C-alpha positions, 0 to 999 in steps of 0.5 A, a space after each residue: 493440475 487444475 485449469 482456471 478460466 482466463 475470463 474468470 480471472 479477468 472478472 475477479 480482477 475487475 471486481 477487485 478494482 471497484 472494491 478496493 477503490 470504494 470500500 476501506 478494509 475493516 482494519 483501516 476503518 477501525 484504526 481511523 476510528 480509534 486514532 480519532 479518539 486519541 487525537 487531542 487537537 480540535 482540528 485533528 479531531 475534525 479531520 478524523 470525523 471527515 475521514 469517517 464520513 468519507 468512507 461511509 459515503 463511499 460504501 453506501 454510494 459505491 463511490 471512490 474513497 479518493 479521486 486518485 484511484 491509483 496505480 494498480 499494483 497486484 500481489 499474486 500467489 500462483 499455485 504451481 498446480 494451476 494453469 490457464 485455459 488461455 493467455 496468462 496471468 499478466 494478460 488477465 490482470 491487465 485486461 481486468 484492470 482495464 475493465 475494472 477502471 472503465 466499468 467502475 468509472 475510476 480515474 485513469 492515471 497511467 502515462 505511456 512513458 515516464 519522460 518523453 511521451 507522457 500520454 495517458 493510456 486511458 485505461 490505467 494499464 499497464 499494471 504492476 504485477 508481483 508474482 510468487 509461486 506457491 504450492 497448490 492449485 489456487 490463485 490469490 489476488 491482492 490489489 493495492 491501488 497506489 496513489 501518486 501523492 503518497 508514492 512520491 513521498 517514499 524513499 530508499 537509502 543504502 545505509 552502511 551496516 555501521 549505521 545500525 539500528 539508530 541509522 535505520 530509525 533516523 532515516 525512516 522517521 526523517 522520511 515520514 516527517 519531512 513528507 509533512 502533509 503531502 501523503 495525506 496523513 495519518 499514514 501507514 508506513 511500510 518499511 523494507 530492510 535488507 535484501 538488495 535495493 529492489 528487494 527492499 522496495 518490494 518488501 516495503 510495499 508488501 508491508 503495507 498489506 499487513 492488518 493495522 494493529 498486527 505487530 511483527 511476528 519477530 518481537 525485535 522488529 515489533 519493538 522497532 515498529 513501536 519505537 519508530 511509530 512513537 517517534 513519528 507521532 511525537 513530531 507533531 505533523 498530525 492529520 493532513 500535516 496541520 498539527 496533531 498527535 497522530 501522524 501515522 497509524 502504523 509502521 510495518 517492517 518486512 526484512 530479508 537477509 542481505 549482503 555483509 557490506 549492505 543495509 538497504 532500507 526502503 520506506 513506502 508510505 500510504 495515505 490514511 485510506 490504505 486501500 487493498 482488496 483480495 480474492 482467492 480463486 
């Protein structure tokens, strides 16, 4: 059994907050640059030039890519042969989020109660933690800050099994196209198919973590991703919703077995600044 220091996890989490807010992942940068070359409209091309300038300034001056530095959403792979010297993973990630958003001067956006008492917690906590137990003695932390604009355009629908492939495609395409410019396209579209209502939603958010340009390992789903992306980009919504060829950079699907009476489909949309950062301790 390996013991990990609570303070080390807090520091790692705080560092990831700053990294995710200011440094766009290489796969996202590459995808934006490639999409800019494919965009035919002058207005759209200009947006892609601005995206490139923005991520370069953010890197060089260690500034947030966007003023909305998001809800801190953590995906954790926790080794079963690992223990904390004190506290637990939830305490550590909340403290790390609190420290990271304060030390890096990131906007705090979380309110105490969704309906009756919408007061800012002033430290961007509590965070969201998705915990998975895995073999071994390591701790893998992945932070995916989620801005409100793109999150608000996400959707979930309990389709009937008889809706089939066509129904799934229509729901996903309609969701992205109807979002227009609200999620700051070109977007990355995470899709969860199967499981239960809650499982589908988590699958969709997890799908956003896959590297852009990496197709689904199942050729059937890889073909489905390509079909949906083509239909979305044929809509003409374009960068920032002002028209063009590239509305989405990628569609990523995760799936899970489901009940014979169900076909849950969740769509979780990310803006063009698809932020995430990861560390293994």
